[in-house]
N, C-alpha and C positions, 0 to 999 in steps of 0.2 A: 260378727258381721262387719264391723268397722275395718278389721284387718283384711277381711276378704275383699271389701270394696277397694282397699288401697292397692290391691294387686292388679286391678283392672288397668289395661293399657289404653291411653288416649293419645299417645305420641310415640313415634318410633325414631330410632337413630340408625341410619344407614352407614355401614362401615366403609363402603367404597371398595376400591381395589387394593389400596396400600395405606399404611399408617406412616410410612417414611416420607418426610417433607420433600426431600430431593426427588424421590421417585414420583411423588404426587405432581410436582411441577413439570417433570418430563412427560408424564402421562397426560396432563392437562394440555400441554402444547400439542402432543400427538393427536389427541381426540378433538381438539379444536380444529386442526387441519382437516381431519377426516370429516368432521361435521360441515365445514365450509365446502369441501368437495361434494359431499352428499347433497347439500342444498343447491349448489350451483349446477351439478349434473342433472338432478331430477327436475329442477325448474327450467333448465335449458331444454331438456327433452320435451317437457310439456309445452313450452313456447313454440318449439319447432313444429310439433304436431298440430297445434292450434292454428298457426299462421299458414300452414301448407294444405291447400285443398286436396291435393292428390294423395295426402296421407290420412285422409278421413276414411279409414277402413277399419274393420273389426280388429285386426291385429294391433294397429296403433291406438285404437280405442281402449283396448285392455292394457296396453303398455302405458298409456296416460294414467289409468287408474292405479297401476302398480307404482308409478312415480309418486302419485298423490299419497298412497299408503306409506311409501318409504319416507316421504317428507315428514309426515306426522309421526310415524313409528320412531324415527331418529330423534324427532323433537320432544317426544315424551321421555326419552332416555338420556341423551347426551347433556342437555342443559343442567339437569339435576346432578349428573355425575361430575360435571365441571364445578358446580356449586360446592359439592362435597370436598373436592380437591383444593379449591382456591380460597374458601372462606372458613373461618373458625365457626363451628356449630352449623356448618352447611348441610350436615347429614340429617338434621332434625326434620321430621315431616309429620304432620298431624294424621290422626287415624282416618279422617275423611279424605285428606289429600292422598294418603297411601292407597286407600281402596279405590279412589278415582283413577290413580295412575295404573293400578292393577287391572281394573276393568278396561281402561283405554288400551293397554298393551294386549290384553286378551282379544279384544275386538279387532284391533289392527292385525295381530298375528294370525287369528283364525281366518280373517278375510283374505290375507295375503297367501296363506297356505292353499286355500281353495282356488284363488285367482290364478296362481301359478299353474295349477292343474288345468284350469280352463284355457290358459294361454298355450299350453303344450297341446291340448286337444285341438285348438284352433290351427296350430301348425300341422297337426296330423291330418286334419280335413283338407288343408291347403295343398299338402304334398300328395296325399293318397287319393283325394277326390276333388281335383282342381275344377272340373266342369260343374260340380254341384256345390262348390264352396259358398257362393253368394246365397244359395237357397238354404243350405244347412246353417250357415252363420249369418242369418239375416239381421238387420239392425234391430228389429223388434225383439228377436231372441237375445241378442247381445245386451240390450237394455234390461230385459226381463231378468237375465242372469245376474247382472250387477246389482239391481235393486233387491232381488231376492237374497242374494249373498250378503249384502250389507244389513238387511233387516234380520236375517237369521243369525248373523254374527252378533248383532246388537242384543238380541234376545238371549242368546247363549252366554254372552259375556256378563250380563247384568242380572238375569233371572235368579241364578243360585244365590247371589248375595242378597237379593230382595226377599226370596223365600226363606232363607235361613241366614240372617245377618251374622257375620262372624264376631265372636267375642274373644278378646285376647287378655290373658291374665298371667302370662309367664314373663320372661325377660322381653324387653322392648328393643333389643339390639338385633338388627338384621344384617347378616354377613353377606351383603350384596350392595350393588350400586343403584338398584331400583326395587320397587315393591313387587317382586315376582311372586306369583301365587304359590308356588311350591316352597318358597322360603317363608311365606306367611303362615302356611298351613301347620308348620312345626310349632308355631307360637299360640295356636288355638287352645281355648279352655276345653277341658273334657274330651268327649269323643269327637274325633276329626274325620271319621270314616265317610260321612256324607260329602264333605268337600274333597277328600281324596278320591272318592268314586267319581265325582264330577270331573276332576282333573283327568283321571284315567280314561273315562268314556269320551270326554271332550277331545282328548288327544287322539283317541282311536278314530273318531269321525272326521276330525279336521286336520290330522297329520298323516296317520297310517293309510286311511282310505284314499285321500288325494295322491299320496306318494305312489301307491300301487297303480292308480290310474295313469300317473305320469310315466311309470316304467312300462306299462302296457302300450301306451301311446308311442313311446320312443322305440319300442321293439317293432311296432308296425311301421314307424317312420324309417328306421334303419333297413327293414326288409324292402320297403319301396325304393329307397335310395340305391340298394344293391342291384335293382333291376334297371337302373339308368345306364345306358350304353356309353355315354360320354364320361371319360375318366376325369376330366376337369370339372364337370358338373357334379360328379360324385364327391370329389375331393372338397369342393366348395361347400356342399351341403353338410358333409361330415364335419368339416371344420367349424361351421356355424353351430351345428347341433352339439358338438363337443364342448364349446365354450358355454352355451346355454345350460347344458346338462351339469357342468361343473358347478355353476352358481346354484342351480336347483338342488343338487346333492348336498352342497354346503348348508343351505338353508334347512332342508328337511332333515339331513343327518344330525346336525347339532340340535335342532328342535326336538327330534325324537330321543336323542341321547339325554336331553334335559327332562322331558316330560314323561316319557315311557320308561326311563331307567333312573328316575330322580332319586330313588331310595339308595341306589348304589353309587351315585355320582357325587364326588367330593368337591369338584371344582365348578360348581354351577355358574358362578358369576363370570368365570373366564369363558365358558361355553356360550353364555348369553351374549358376549361381545361379538361373536361371529354372526349369529342370526339377527341380533338387534342393532348392530352398528356397522359391521364390515359389509354384510350383504346389501343393505340399502345404498351403500356407496358404490359397490361393484355393479349393481343392476343396470344403471344408466350407461356405465362404461361398456359393459359386455354387449348390451342390446344396441348400442350406438356404433361402436367401432366395427362391429360385424355387419352393419346395415348400410348399404350404399346410399339409399334414399335419405337417411338421417344425415350422413356426412355431407352429401351434396347440398341439401337444404341448409345445413348449418353454415357452409361456406358462402352460399348465396346471401344469407342473412348478414353475415359479417361484412361482405362486400357492400351491401346496401348501407350498413351502418357507417362504413368508412368513407363513403362518397357523399 
């Protein structure tokens, strides 16, 4: 019994991305820059929307929520990664801390997956049913969607851990830079089928289903754009949709490769960089540079600050 108790894990060690000191310093500089850009871009976008009355519309309402999610998503990942790279013993994390980080990442990731689908649907309604847009996407519906989405994600991210608390009794070394659920499930004691099933079905409902909705919405959007007689109008809309779709595909594609194909994927932590760190940085850039209202409002704010 004593030997068995000694195998229980109460602390984990995160390996990070590299064990080479020179590589760690280079990566820490790179991810610090990315993190600063992520914070600045998302905070700026939130500020621009909040101070501009004409931007208080459903589209920017959802965009603000996306920026909030990206702020927290990046903040649950990058600081710990930098700690691993810069400090000796920085990879150590308690069991409670690890489970908290895991649940936070699941909550933020699930919320963002569905929110991106909602944002694409919002654009679908705006382009395909412009006369009924304010009726279909009313403020009451938008608020109900966000509240329901956050509550559902909170339940789905915490309930499995509460119903069946994970017990770890194998090695305590995680070959990752964060406490990712699919990395932790490999270290579980005994039968891990319950937690593996939760990961699979959760991925289906929060990844695959929203992704299919996104694809269907974009097919309808492209069909509507093709009916526009103005060549310049079609080109502008196609250009905007292409940039948005690129980021969406990056997020969904890497997330599905990780969670729906995790048993075959050998480079989990490198895939996680794309949807957990790169996409939160790209979102404000893509949604801002392709948006005239955001650029004009940003210039006005800068002019006010300089005078």
